[in-house]
Residue frames relative to the residue before (quaternion, step in Angstrom):
aa qw qx qy qz dx dy dz
M 1.0000 0.0000 0.0000 0.0000 0.00 0.00 0.00
K 0.1681 -0.7866 0.5886 0.0811 3.53 -0.99 0.86
I 0.0800 -0.7782 0.6222 0.0291 3.55 -0.93 0.96
E 0.1289 -0.7773 0.6133 0.0550 3.57 -0.74 1.09
V 0.1162 -0.8155 0.5669 0.0091 3.55 -0.81 1.05
W 0.1693 -0.7640 0.6167 0.0853 3.56 -0.64 1.15
S 0.1961 0.7870 -0.5593 0.1711 3.58 -0.74 1.04
D 0.2770 -0.7253 0.5999 0.1934 3.55 -1.36 0.20
F 0.5508 -0.6680 0.4051 0.2938 3.56 -1.07 0.77
V 0.7055 0.3957 -0.2744 0.5201 3.62 1.23 -0.18
C 0.5027 0.6318 -0.4235 0.4107 3.57 1.28 0.36
P 0.3729 -0.7700 0.4660 0.2258 3.63 -0.36 1.17
F 0.6898 0.4674 -0.2916 0.4698 3.58 1.00 -0.72
C 0.5447 0.5995 -0.4082 0.4210 3.60 1.21 -0.30
Y 0.6633 0.4842 -0.2987 0.4862 3.57 0.99 -0.84
I 0.6413 0.5115 -0.3156 0.4771 3.58 1.02 -0.82
G 0.6646 0.5068 -0.2970 0.4617 3.57 0.94 -0.91
K 0.6124 0.5466 -0.3347 0.4628 3.56 1.05 -0.78
R 0.6977 0.4665 -0.2817 0.4651 3.57 0.83 -0.96
R 0.6415 0.5180 -0.3338 0.4569 3.61 1.00 -0.72
L 0.6190 0.5155 -0.3396 0.4856 3.59 1.05 -0.70
E 0.6585 0.5153 -0.3070 0.4544 3.57 0.94 -0.87
L 0.6236 0.5302 -0.3345 0.4670 3.58 1.06 -0.71
A 0.6478 0.5018 -0.3088 0.4829 3.57 1.05 -0.78
L 0.6523 0.5218 -0.3132 0.4518 3.58 0.98 -0.83
E 0.5954 0.5816 -0.3619 0.4199 3.59 1.07 -0.69
K 0.7350 0.4000 -0.2155 0.5034 3.58 1.09 -0.72
F 0.5526 0.6204 -0.3820 0.4047 3.58 1.30 -0.11
D 0.4613 -0.7291 0.4351 0.2575 3.58 -0.58 1.17
N 0.7635 0.3562 -0.1866 0.5053 3.58 1.08 -0.68
K 0.2024 0.8329 -0.4949 0.1429 3.57 1.16 0.58
D 0.6173 0.5634 -0.3523 0.4213 3.60 1.12 -0.59
N 0.6899 0.4439 -0.2670 0.5057 3.56 1.28 -0.28
V 0.5748 0.5705 -0.3754 0.4508 3.57 1.25 0.41
L 0.1487 -0.7663 0.6216 0.0657 3.55 -0.92 0.99
V 0.1270 -0.7837 0.6058 0.0520 3.58 -0.75 1.08
E 0.0485 -0.8031 0.5934 -0.0219 3.57 -0.74 1.10
Y 0.2661 -0.7914 0.5340 0.1331 3.57 -0.72 1.08
K 0.2023 -0.7898 0.5763 0.0564 3.53 -0.94 1.05
S 0.4992 -0.6786 0.4638 0.2742 3.55 -1.15 0.67
Y 0.1165 0.7529 -0.6417 0.0879 3.52 -1.16 0.79
E 0.1706 -0.7870 0.5865 0.0867 3.58 -0.75 1.04
L 0.3720 -0.7311 0.5272 0.2217 3.57 -0.63 1.08
D 0.7902 0.0373 -0.0067 0.6117 3.57 1.09 -0.72
P 0.2211 -0.8183 0.5178 0.1156 3.60 0.05 1.28
H 0.7072 0.4471 -0.2548 0.4847 3.59 1.19 -0.49
A 0.3413 0.7580 -0.4943 0.2543 3.60 1.24 0.22
E 0.4635 -0.6691 0.5090 0.2800 3.55 -1.07 0.77
K 0.5305 -0.6238 0.4667 0.3341 3.54 -1.18 0.54
N 0.7873 0.1057 -0.0489 0.6054 3.57 1.13 -0.67
P 0.1154 -0.8568 0.4990 0.0594 3.61 0.32 1.21
G 0.3599 -0.7700 0.4682 0.2415 3.59 1.17 -0.42
K 0.6601 0.4495 -0.3136 0.5137 3.58 1.22 0.40
S 0.5280 -0.6070 0.4789 0.3513 3.56 -1.19 0.48
I 0.6452 -0.5168 0.3865 0.4090 3.54 -1.25 0.35
H 0.6135 0.5448 -0.3449 0.4559 3.59 1.13 -0.62
E 0.6646 0.5008 -0.2990 0.4670 3.58 0.96 -0.87
L 0.6495 0.5173 -0.3166 0.4586 3.57 0.98 -0.81
L 0.6592 0.4996 -0.3014 0.4743 3.57 0.99 -0.85
A 0.6375 0.5319 -0.3223 0.4547 3.57 0.99 -0.83
G 0.6759 0.4903 -0.2913 0.4668 3.56 0.95 -0.86
K 0.6445 0.5435 -0.3186 0.4333 3.56 1.02 -0.80
Y 0.8003 0.2790 -0.1269 0.5153 3.58 0.90 -0.92
N 0.4149 -0.7350 0.4493 0.2930 3.57 1.32 0.17
I 0.4640 0.6285 -0.4711 0.4097 3.54 0.83 1.09
S 0.6307 -0.5295 0.3918 0.4103 3.57 -1.25 0.17
V 0.6151 -0.5414 0.4193 0.3909 3.55 -1.24 0.42
E 0.6174 0.5530 -0.3379 0.4459 3.56 1.08 -0.73
K 0.6520 0.5011 -0.3049 0.4805 3.56 1.01 -0.85
A 0.6366 0.5262 -0.3209 0.4636 3.57 0.99 -0.82
R 0.6439 0.5185 -0.3199 0.4628 3.57 0.98 -0.86
S 0.6425 0.5238 -0.3165 0.4612 3.58 1.01 -0.82
M 0.6390 0.5206 -0.3163 0.4696 3.58 1.02 -0.84
N 0.6727 0.4931 -0.2981 0.4641 3.56 0.93 -0.87
E 0.6115 0.5436 -0.3481 0.4576 3.58 1.05 -0.69
N 0.6325 0.5316 -0.3195 0.4640 3.56 1.05 -0.77
V 0.6465 0.5017 -0.3108 0.4835 3.56 1.00 -0.85
G 0.6348 0.5444 -0.3216 0.4440 3.56 1.02 -0.82
E 0.6304 0.5286 -0.3236 0.4674 3.56 1.09 -0.73
Q 0.6416 0.5065 -0.3220 0.4776 3.58 1.03 -0.78
A 0.6292 0.5292 -0.3319 0.4625 3.57 1.04 -0.76
A 0.6489 0.5370 -0.3124 0.4393 3.57 0.97 -0.89
E 0.6019 0.5878 -0.3509 0.4112 3.58 1.10 -0.65
V 0.7502 0.3090 -0.1996 0.5495 3.58 1.18 -0.49
G 0.6766 -0.5647 0.2704 0.3876 3.55 1.18 0.66
L 0.5520 0.6050 -0.3982 0.4131 3.59 1.23 0.34
T 0.2212 -0.7613 0.5958 0.1285 3.56 -1.17 0.63
Y 0.1051 -0.7952 0.5966 0.0256 3.57 -0.66 1.16
H 0.1395 -0.7829 0.6025 0.0681 3.58 -0.87 0.97
F 0.1475 -0.8456 0.5097 0.0583 3.56 0.28 1.30
E 0.6157 0.5832 -0.3548 0.3935 3.59 1.04 -0.65
T 0.7889 0.2821 -0.1455 0.5262 3.58 1.07 -0.64
M 0.3897 0.7445 -0.4581 0.2900 3.58 1.31 0.04
Q 0.2121 -0.7902 0.5665 0.0981 3.59 -0.94 0.91
H 0.2209 -0.7938 0.5562 0.1079 3.55 -0.05 1.32
T 0.0902 0.8190 -0.5522 0.1271 3.56 -0.90 0.90
N 0.6288 -0.4904 0.4297 0.4236 3.54 -1.35 -0.06
T 0.2547 -0.8225 0.4981 0.1026 3.60 -0.87 0.92
F 0.3604 0.7729 -0.4753 0.2162 3.60 1.23 0.07
D 0.6840 0.4682 -0.2962 0.4746 3.61 0.85 -0.89
A 0.6080 0.5463 -0.3516 0.4563 3.59 1.08 -0.67
H 0.6538 0.4964 -0.3099 0.4797 3.58 1.02 -0.78
R 0.6275 0.5194 -0.3429 0.4679 3.59 1.02 -0.73
L 0.6339 0.5267 -0.3215 0.4662 3.56 1.02 -0.81
A 0.6482 0.5204 -0.3217 0.4534 3.58 0.93 -0.85
K 0.6385 0.5185 -0.3240 0.4674 3.58 1.05 -0.73
Y 0.6367 0.5100 -0.3201 0.4817 3.57 0.99 -0.83
A 0.6520 0.5244 -0.3110 0.4507 3.58 0.91 -0.91
A 0.6291 0.5403 -0.3314 0.4499 3.57 1.00 -0.83
K 0.6392 0.5250 -0.3176 0.4637 3.57 1.04 -0.77
Q 0.7021 0.4314 -0.2471 0.5098 3.56 1.19 -0.56
G 0.5670 -0.6283 0.3677 0.3853 3.58 1.27 0.18
K 0.6312 0.5272 -0.3234 0.4680 3.57 1.26 0.39
G 0.2407 0.8277 -0.4828 0.1547 3.58 1.17 0.47
K 0.6991 0.4679 -0.2793 0.4628 3.58 0.80 -0.97
E 0.6490 0.5181 -0.3141 0.4602 3.56 1.00 -0.83
M 0.6676 0.5043 -0.2993 0.4588 3.58 0.99 -0.87
T 0.6264 0.5408 -0.3312 0.4533 3.56 1.01 -0.79
E 0.6706 0.4870 -0.2917 0.4776 3.56 0.90 -0.93
K 0.6539 0.5282 -0.3114 0.4433 3.58 0.94 -0.88
L 0.6659 0.5050 -0.3001 0.4599 3.60 0.95 -0.86
L 0.6527 0.5035 -0.3113 0.4727 3.58 0.97 -0.81
Y 0.6624 0.5013 -0.2956 0.4717 3.56 0.95 -0.90
A 0.6383 0.5398 -0.3185 0.4470 3.57 0.99 -0.87
Y 0.7055 0.4609 -0.2715 0.4648 3.58 0.93 -0.86
F 0.7881 0.3770 -0.1962 0.4453 3.58 0.63 -1.10
T 0.7781 0.3482 -0.1793 0.4911 3.58 0.98 -0.76
E 0.7735 0.3463 -0.1828 0.4984 3.58 0.94 -0.87
S 0.3450 -0.7786 0.4620 0.2476 3.60 1.32 -0.10
K 0.3288 0.7525 -0.5062 0.2633 3.57 0.99 0.81
L 0.4675 -0.6584 0.5163 0.2852 3.55 -1.20 0.62
I 0.1458 -0.8583 0.4887 0.0562 3.57 -0.02 1.29
S 0.5430 0.5397 -0.4449 0.4646 3.56 1.17 0.60
D 0.5579 0.6008 -0.3834 0.4252 3.56 1.27 -0.31
R 0.4256 -0.7600 0.4313 0.2351 3.56 -0.56 1.16
T 0.6146 0.5244 -0.3557 0.4698 3.58 1.08 -0.56
T 0.6301 0.5228 -0.3192 0.4772 3.56 1.05 -0.81
L 0.6500 0.5183 -0.3133 0.4590 3.57 0.95 -0.87
A 0.6563 0.5072 -0.3126 0.4628 3.57 0.96 -0.85
D 0.6290 0.5279 -0.3270 0.4677 3.58 1.05 -0.76
L 0.6557 0.5046 -0.3067 0.4705 3.57 0.98 -0.85
A 0.6305 0.5303 -0.3277 0.4623 3.56 1.02 -0.79
E 0.6357 0.5301 -0.3217 0.4598 3.56 1.02 -0.82
E 0.6310 0.5556 -0.3256 0.4325 3.58 1.07 -0.74
V 0.7170 0.3970 -0.2574 0.5119 3.62 1.14 -0.51
G 0.6911 -0.5285 0.2697 0.4126 3.57 1.23 0.29
L 0.5393 0.6030 -0.4197 0.4116 3.59 1.22 0.27
E 0.5061 -0.6398 0.4800 0.3226 3.56 -1.14 0.57
K 0.5261 -0.7005 0.4004 0.2685 3.53 -0.83 1.08
E 0.6836 0.5192 -0.3089 0.4095 3.59 0.78 -0.95
P 0.6622 0.4819 -0.3283 0.4706 3.66 0.85 -0.79
V 0.6136 0.5466 -0.3433 0.4549 3.57 1.10 -0.70
L 0.6572 0.5029 -0.3036 0.4722 3.57 0.93 -0.89
E 0.6239 0.5363 -0.3354 0.4590 3.58 1.04 -0.74
V 0.6412 0.5119 -0.3160 0.4764 3.58 1.01 -0.81
L 0.7014 0.4931 -0.2710 0.4375 3.56 0.84 -1.02
E 0.6703 0.4954 -0.3026 0.4623 3.60 1.12 -0.57
T 0.6803 0.3942 -0.2800 0.5508 3.59 1.30 0.01
D 0.5489 -0.5840 0.4544 0.3888 3.58 -1.25 -0.36
K 0.2637 0.7892 -0.5153 0.2053 3.58 1.20 0.45
Y 0.8319 0.1897 -0.2056 0.4793 3.51 -1.15 0.89
A 0.3917 0.7049 -0.4940 0.3251 3.58 1.23 0.22
N 0.6598 0.5091 -0.3149 0.4543 3.57 0.98 -0.82
H 0.5998 0.5529 -0.3654 0.4484 3.61 1.10 -0.57
V 0.6451 0.5079 -0.3093 0.4799 3.56 1.02 -0.84
R 0.6815 0.4934 -0.2873 0.4579 3.58 0.86 -0.96
N 0.6251 0.5356 -0.3446 0.4512 3.59 1.03 -0.69
D 0.6279 0.5226 -0.3305 0.4727 3.59 1.02 -0.79
E 0.6840 0.4911 -0.2857 0.4576 3.56 0.91 -0.93
E 0.6305 0.5198 -0.3318 0.4714 3.58 1.08 -0.68
T 0.6338 0.5175 -0.3227 0.4758 3.56 1.02 -0.80
A 0.6167 0.5489 -0.3389 0.4511 3.57 1.01 -0.81
T 0.6482 0.5092 -0.3111 0.4730 3.57 0.98 -0.84
Q 0.6691 0.5278 -0.2946 0.4325 3.57 0.92 -0.93
I 0.7534 0.3699 -0.2183 0.4979 3.59 0.98 -0.77
G 0.5974 -0.6455 0.3292 0.3437 3.56 1.26 0.26
V 0.3067 0.7439 -0.5353 0.2569 3.59 1.09 0.59
Q 0.0788 -0.8150 0.5739 0.0106 3.56 -0.71 1.09
G 0.7917 0.0388 -0.0285 0.6091 3.55 1.27 -0.14
V 0.2613 -0.7654 0.5696 0.1465 3.54 -1.22 0.44
P 0.4921 -0.0987 -0.8603 -0.0896 1.51 -2.33 0.93
F 0.1236 -0.7668 0.6280 0.0490 3.53 -1.23 0.63
F 0.1299 -0.8242 0.5512 0.0052 3.54 -0.61 1.22
V 0.0836 -0.7871 0.6104 0.0291 3.58 -0.90 0.93
F 0.1841 -0.7972 0.5716 0.0618 3.55 -0.71 1.15
N 0.8572 -0.0765 0.0067 0.5093 3.56 -0.74 1.13
E 0.5757 -0.6279 0.3544 0.3855 3.57 1.12 0.76
K 0.6533 0.5216 -0.2976 0.4611 3.56 1.22 0.50
Y 0.7976 0.2141 -0.0997 0.5550 3.58 0.89 -0.90
A 0.1727 -0.7994 0.5718 0.0654 3.56 -0.95 0.91
V 0.0816 -0.7483 0.6566 0.0471 3.52 -1.18 0.74
S 0.1644 -0.8109 0.5588 0.0566 3.55 -0.67 1.13
G 0.8034 0.2953 -0.2213 0.4674 3.55 -0.96 0.88
A 0.5892 -0.5737 0.4447 0.3549 3.54 -1.35 0.27
Q 0.0737 -0.8429 0.5330 0.0010 3.55 0.39 1.28
P 0.6142 -0.5397 0.4100 0.4042 3.61 -1.19 0.43
P 0.6499 -0.5267 0.3700 0.4043 3.62 -1.15 0.52
E 0.6083 0.5776 -0.3542 0.4134 3.58 1.06 -0.73
V 0.6358 0.5209 -0.3272 0.4663 3.58 1.04 -0.75
F 0.6534 0.4999 -0.3131 0.4746 3.57 0.93 -0.88
S 0.6279 0.5420 -0.3397 0.4433 3.59 1.01 -0.76
E 0.6482 0.5182 -0.3127 0.4621 3.57 0.97 -0.85
V 0.6646 0.4997 -0.3021 0.4661 3.56 0.94 -0.89
L 0.6305 0.5411 -0.3317 0.4468 3.58 0.95 -0.85
E 0.6752 0.4870 -0.2948 0.4691 3.59 0.90 -0.91
K 0.6525 0.5255 -0.3141 0.4466 3.58 0.94 -0.87
V 0.6945 0.4706 -0.2770 0.4685 3.55 0.84 -0.99
W 0.6421 0.5294 -0.3263 0.4483 3.57 1.01 -0.79
E 0.6542 0.5099 -0.3127 0.4628 3.58 0.93 -0.87
E 0.6658 0.4950 -0.3013 0.4701 3.55 0.95 -0.85
E 0.6351 0.5365 -0.3263 0.4498 3.56 1.03 -0.79
K 0.6603 0.5063 -0.3020 0.4652 3.58 1.06 -0.73
E 0.7311 0.4744 -0.2400 0.4277 3.55 0.92 -0.96
K 0.7822 0.3274 -0.1633 0.5043 3.57 0.94 -0.83
P 0.4884 -0.6457 0.4904 0.3225 3.57 -1.03 0.74
I 0.5866 -0.5847 0.4220 0.3687 3.54 -1.14 0.59
L 0.7821 0.1973 -0.1014 0.5824 3.56 1.04 -0.84
Q 0.2323 -0.7509 0.6020 0.1407 3.56 -1.10 0.72
S 0.4212 -0.7251 0.4871 0.2441 3.56 -0.79 1.03
L 0.1766 -0.7776 0.5975 0.0847 3.55 -1.01 0.91
N 0.3353 0.7409 -0.5128 0.2750 3.59 1.21 0.38
P 0.5126 -0.6194 0.4827 0.3473 3.63 -1.00 0.73
K 0.5339 -0.6560 0.4295 0.3163 3.57 -1.04 0.76
T 0.7577 0.2901 -0.1703 0.5592 3.60 1.13 -0.59
S 0.5078 0.6074 -0.4695 0.3910 3.55 0.17 1.23
K 0.4885 -0.6181 0.5167 0.3353 3.50 -1.30 0.30
T 0.0926 -0.7917 0.6013 0.0550 3.52 -1.10 0.64
T 0.1471 -0.7698 0.6158 0.0816 3.55 -1.08 0.70
Y 0.1297 0.7853 -0.5951 0.1114 3.53 -0.99 0.82
C 0.3242 -0.7366 0.5647 0.1829 3.54 -1.31 0.35
T 0.0937 -0.7573 0.6439 0.0550 3.50 -1.18 0.74
D 0.7283 -0.3821 0.3037 0.4810 3.57 -1.25 -0.21
D 0.6832 0.4993 -0.2761 0.4558 3.56 1.20 -0.56
G 0.7144 -0.3895 0.2601 0.5198 3.59 1.24 -0.18
C 0.5549 -0.6050 0.4647 0.3317 3.56 -1.37 -0.07
V 0.0855 -0.8074 0.5837 0.0025 3.57 -1.03 0.85
E 0.1721 -0.7266 0.6469 0.1548 3.53 -1.36 0.27
E 0.0570 0.8238 -0.5585 0.0788 3.55 -0.72 1.02
D 0.4719 -0.6404 0.5237 0.3049 3.55 -1.26 0.55
K 0.3941 -0.7104 0.5325 0.2376 3.54 -1.07 0.77
C-alpha cells in the first residue's frame, strides 16, 4: 500500500495529521507493507524568510482578528498537538518561507532519509523554534539525520530539486488539493485534513482489503479472440 502525503512544514495540522496517521499505522497489522511518501506543498509560496512578526500577529493579520483571538486559536491547536505527544511553542515560533526546506526534504529522500528529514524539519519548527529557511540551520538539521553537511549546503546554494517541489505542487493542483494535510491512498482514495486515528485506521483496513481482493491490473482483452504470449516454458497461441 502506498500513502502519499501533501504537507507543509509550517502547517500545524500537518504535523498533527502525520502523528495521527502514524498512531493508526502502529495498530495496523500490515504496516510493514505500507510505504508513506511525503509530498511538497507551500501554504504561502510568497512568505518572507524573516517576517519580523510573531505567529499570533501573522494569524491576526491573515484573518483580520485581534492578536488575543489569534493567541487563543493557537493555544487550542497546541492542545490538539499535545494530545498526540507533540509540543508547540507558538510564542517563539519563527514563521518563514519553506521552499528551501522542501528542496532539502527532496534531496534527503534521494539519500534514503526522507521520512527522518520530514520529521526533523517539523520538530525544528514547531518545538525548537528554529528558522527553517536559514540554510545553515537546514544543513545542521540534515547532519542530525545522518546527511553530510557540505553536499547539503551545495544543494541549497543552487536551485537543485526545485523542479521536484514544483512537480508535487502541480500534481496537488491537478488532483484538487485545496488544503493540507492531504493523504492519498494507492492513488485512489483521498483523506483531507488531520483526521482522528480511528478514521485513518478505517481507511487502512478498507484499502488493504480491496488491495487483496482485486488484481492490480484488469485485462481488457476481448473474450472471443486469439492470444499469443510467452512464459518461461515457451510461447503459445490459444483461443479465448
